[in-house]
N, C-alpha and C positions, 0 to 999 in steps of 0.2 A: 368476275366482277367484284370489286372491292366493297367492303362494308359501307363506306361512305356513299358510294354511288347507289348501292342497293337501298339504303335508307331514304335517300332523296327521291328515287323513283317510286318507292312505296308511298311516301308522303304525298307526292304529286298525284298519283293514281287515286288516293283517298280524297283529295280535293275535288277531283272530277266526279267521282262516284257520289260523294256527299251532296254536292251541288245539284247533280241531276236528280237524285232521289228526293231531295228537299222540295224542288220545284214541282215534281210530279205529285207528291203528297199534299202540298198546299193547294194545288189546282184541284185535285180530286176531293180534298176536304171542303173547299169552298163550294164546289159544285154539288156535293152531297149533303153539306151542312153538318158533317160529323166532327164533333169537338175532338174526339180521340184522334182522328186522321189529321185535323188541323194542328193538334198538339204534336203529332209525329212530324208534321212539316216544320214546325218551329224547332223541334228537337234536331231535325236534319239541318236546318239553317245554322244552328249553333255548332253542330258537328262540322259543317263546312268551315266556319270560322276557326274552330279548334284544329282542323286539318291544315289550314293556312298557318296557324301558329306552330303546328308540328313541323311543317316544312321549313319554316324560318329557324326553328330550334335545332333541327338536325344539321342544317347548314352551318350554324354558328358553333354547335357542339363539336364539329369535326375540325375546327381550326386547331393548329398546333399550339402547344404551350408557349407562353411568352413571359417576359419579366413581370408583368402585372398579373398573370394567371399561370403561375409555375406548375400547377397541377392540371392544366388544360381547361377546356370550356364545357366539359360534359354536364355540369350541373345546370346549364341553361335549359336542358331538356326537362329536368325536374321542376324548374321554375315555371316553364310553360305548362307542364302537366298540372301544376297547382292552380294556375290561372284557369285551365279548363275545368277543374273541379268546381271552381266558383260559378262558372257558366252553367254547369249541370245542376248545381244546387238551386240557382235562380230559376231555371226552367222548371224543375220539379215543383217548386212552390207555386209558380204561376199556373201550371197545368192543374195541380191539385185544387187550388183556389177556384178556378173556373169550373172544374168538375163539380165541386160542392155546391156552387151557386146554381148550376143546372139541375142538380138533384133536388134542390129546395124549390125550384120553379117548375111550372108545367112542362111536360116533356116537349122538346122542340121536334119539328118535322125533319126527319133524316131520310135521305134518298140513298139506300144501300145499292148503288148502281154497279153494273158490271165493271165500269171504269175503276171504281174504288177498289173492288176486289182484285182487279188485274194489277193495279199499282202496288197493292200490298204484297201480292205474291211475287212480283218482280223485286220488290224491296227485300223480302225475306231471302230470296236467292242471292241477291247482290250482297246483303249483309253477311250471310253465311260464308260466302267466298272471301270477302274482304277480312272478316274476323279471323278465319283460319290462316290466310296469307300474312296478315299483319302480326298475328301472334307468333308465327314461326320466325319471321324476320326480327321481331323484337327480342325473342329468346336468343337467336344467333348473334345479334349485334349488341345486346344489353341496352337497348334504347328505351329510356323511360317515356319519351314522347310517343314513339310508335306503340308502346304498351298501352298508353292512354288512348290512342286512336283505336286499338283493338278492343278496349273496354267499351268505347262508344258504340262500336259495331255490334258487340255482344248484347248491349242494352237495347240497341235498335232492333236486333233480331227478335228479342223477347217482346219488346213493345209492339212491333208490327204484328206479331202473332196474336197478342191480346186485342189489338184493334180489329184484326180480322175476325176473331171470335165475337167481339162486340157487335160488329156490323152484321155478322151472320145471325146473331140472336135478335137484333133489331129488325132484320128482314122477316123473321118469324114471329114478330109481334111483341118482343120484349123491349119496350120503349126506353127503359133506363139503362140498357146494356151498354150503350155507347159512353155514357157518363161514367159508369162503373169501370169500363175498360180504360177511360182516360185517367182514373185514379190509379189503376194498375200500372199504366205508363209512367205516372209520376213516381210511384214507389220504385219501379225498376230504374228510373233515371237517378233517383236518390241513392239506391244501392250501388249503382255504377260509380256515382260521384264519391261515395264513401270509400269504396275499394281503391279508387284512383288516388284519393286524398291521402289515405293511409300509406300507400306505396311511395308517393312523392315526398311526403313528410319524412318518412324513413330515410329517403335518399338525401334530403336537405339537412337532416340532423346527424348524418353520418352513422346511421345504424348499420352495424356489421351484418352480413348475411347470417341467418340463423345456423348455429353449429359450426360455422367456418373457423372461428378462432380456436375452438377446442380441437378440431381436426388438425389445424396447422400446428398447434402447440405439441400435440402427440407426435406428429411427423418429425418436428425439429428435435424433440427429446430423444428420438431413436437414432439420430445421426451420430456416427462415431466421433468422439472427442468433445461432445457437448456435455458439460457438467450439469447445466440447469437452463431452463427457459425463463428469463427475467420478465419479459412483457411481450404482449402481442397487441398491436394497435392497427386495425384495418378498417377501411371504409370503402363503399362502392363509389366508382367514378365512371359512369357510363358502362361500357362493356368490361372495364377493368376493375380489379380490387387493388387498391393502393394502400400503403402504410409502411410501418417498420416493425421489426421484431428485434428483441435483444436476447442474447444468449451468453452464458458464462462458460469460460474455458479455464483450464488450469493456468495460473499465472507463471508457472515455470516453463511453459512451452515457448519455443522460439517463434519470432514473428512470422517466419515462412510457414510454419505449421498452423498457426492461427489463421492465416490467410487461406490455407488449403482447407481447413475445416469450414470456414465461411463459404468457400466456393462449392464444397460438397452440399452444404445446406441449401444454397441457392439453386443448385442443379436439382435437388430433390423436390423443392417447392415448384420449380418450373415443370417438372415431369408430372407431378400430381395435380397442380393447379395452374395450368397455362395462362389463365386469365389474371393471375396475380403479378403485380409489379411492386416488389417489396424491397426495402433497404434493410440489410442485416448488419447489426452492430454486435461485436464480440467484446465482452468485458472480462478482465482478469479476476480470478477467484482463488482464494487460498483453500485448497481441498483439505479434508480431514486427514488424509493419508500423506500429506506433504511432510517430508522429513526435514529435520533441522539443517542437514547439509544442503538440501535444495533451497531452503529459506535463506541461508547465508550466501550461497552463490547468487541467488536472485537479487538480494539487497546490494551486493557488491556490483553486479551488472548494471543495476539502476544508476549507480554512481560512476559507472565507467571505470571501475577499478579492476585490474587483473589480479586475481587471487588463486592460489594453488596450495597443495599440501594442507588441506583443511582437515583437522582432526577433531572429532566430536567425542567427548568423554562424559560419563556420568559418575561423579564422585560424591558418595554419601547422599544421593538424592538430588544433587545439584549438577546442572549442565555446565560443561566447560568446553570452550571452543578455542582452538589455536589455529593460526593460518599465516601463510606468507603473502605479503602484498607487494606487488611490483610497482615501482614508480620510476619516472625519468631519473637516471643517475645524476643528471646535472641539477636536479631540484635540491633546494636547501633542506637540511634536516628539519628545521622548524616547520616549513610548509608541508613536508611529507608527514610529519607527526600530526599536524592538523587533519590531514586526510585520514590517517589511521584512527584518530579520536572520533571524527565524525562517523566513520564506518562502524566503530565499536558502539557508539551511541545509538545509531540506527538499528543495529542488531538487537541491542537491549530493549529499545522502544517497541520493537515488533515481537520479539520472542519472550521478553520478560526481563525486568530489571535485575533479577537475582542471578542471571546467567553471567558466567565469567568468560571474558573475551580477551585473548592475547594475540597481538599482531606483531609479526616479524617483518620489518621493512627491508627490502632488497632492491638493488638497482635493476632496471630494465634496459636492455640494449636497444638504443633508439636509432643508431646509425648503421648503414650498410657497411659490411666489411669487405673490402676489396681483396681479391686473391687470384690464384691460378692453380691449375691441376698440378699435383705432385709428379715428380719424375717417375718413370716406370719402376725403378729399383725400390724407391720408397713405397710405392703402391704395392709391389710384390711382397715386401717385408710386412706391411700392415695386413695384407690378405692372409699370409701364412700364420701370423700371430692370431688373427681372428679365428681361423679354422682350428688351430691348436687349442685355443681357449674354449671354443664351442664344443669340441670333442670331449672335454672333461665334464660337461653337463648334459642337458637334454636338448640343447639347440642343434639343429642339423642344417645342412645345405646353405652355408654362408654364400651369398652371391651379391651382385650389384654393388661391389665395394668401390667407393670413391674417396679420394683424399685431396684436399685443397690446402695450399700454402697461403697463410695470411700473416700480417705483421704481428698478430697476437698469438700465432701458433697454428698447428695443424687442425683442420676440421675434417673429421672422418664420418662418413655415412655408410651404412651397410644394411643389407636385408638378410634374414635368416628364416628358418621354418621350425615349427615345433608342433607337437601333438595338439590338435584343436580342442581336446577335452580338458587340457590343463588350464587352471584358473588364470585370470589376468594377473593376480598378485604373484603367483609362482612364475609366470612368464616374465614379469618385470624383474624379479630377482635373478632369473637366469641371464637376461640381457645385461643387467647391471654387473653381474659377475664377469661377463665377457669384456665389458667396457673397462672394468678395473684391471683385468689381466692385460689388456692392450696398453693401458697407460703405464703399467709397470714395465712392459717390454719395449715400448717405443717412446722415446723422449719427445718433449716439445709438443704434446697434444693439448689443444685448447678445449676441444669439445668432441664427444663421440655420440652419434645419434644412431641407435639400432632400431630397425623396424622388423617386428616379428610377424610372420604370416602362418596360417594354418598349414600343417603338413598334409599333402594329399592322402586320401584314404588308402591308396595302394601301398603306401610306405608305413 
């Protein structure tokens, strides 16, 4: 059975139970003359009205979100529960007032009949059953309205017991016991109203569950890739806790990795707090350990500029940066220089005005180069030259050699292997040496692209 159906059935059962008990108490109270029992009957009548309100509230609260209510209708339950608080407060005042008047007047004649006792015992049994059942359903579904109904039945349970004690004492000759019991009923109705009012006001003013935000913040802070937790804003909405959280990640991370971090955080929240439906926002943050190279590359990426060969130096305490910036070769020098100037200014603005930035402008190939595979003889010559050049250094196992003929010259691609413990700098030098040797031995080469792979451990 889904939560919506469960709540509606529980609310309907409460209406039937409240109405039946209210009629029995009023009848027994009128027949016996017991103010406490009549007060309980009035309390039960208000409980019936409250149960009707609860039934309406749970039906409305389960409506799906719409354009006018983007967060759903769950707060309708809290509004209805607040209205029930007003009914309880009014009843407590009326009962207390009438009880005080009776205490000041001569004791009325009260018939503590068997019927009155039977009605109260039945009421206690029904109240106990409904209180336990409604409390469980309210906890399981997060329903404020059903929680309010459960409070009603808990107050009814205590009130009925007080009335039972008052009638028993009256039967043994203590004539004021009924009026005193009525005051006790008023006190417990007021206590129930206060508890209900505090709960519903918390829901209406978006009070976060106690300790939830701190637990959520600690959970997010432990997630890999999260540099800091910026904010946590949560509030209850029926059975759910909704809101949003903000976290900071290194601004140098690629977008795909940022999305992956957010997904991991959402998964962790769902596993720990399944009742939470939160929006996660990731904000870029410049970390303390961010290098100058990372800052320069990030600034260029923001401006969609391709840069490479970035060299960072420190000369007599002053930072110096030089870099190559690629632009469309068809662009005018004036326009390209403007791009370079804006990049240099952006670097100085973020890193510091005293930094020296030097930009080398070079053309970027923007058109596809048409070509075809070289003939077998040319490919064989290139392959032999590559193997010979590699044998003079630390490169091994030249393979996957390809050569394409274009209008601009030969484009050669090859793979090779090298000891995996050798640094990238040293590997790059070895590949460059092979490329230079190939250009020296084979004419008309436009470009050589060498791809180095780790040499298997067995070699």
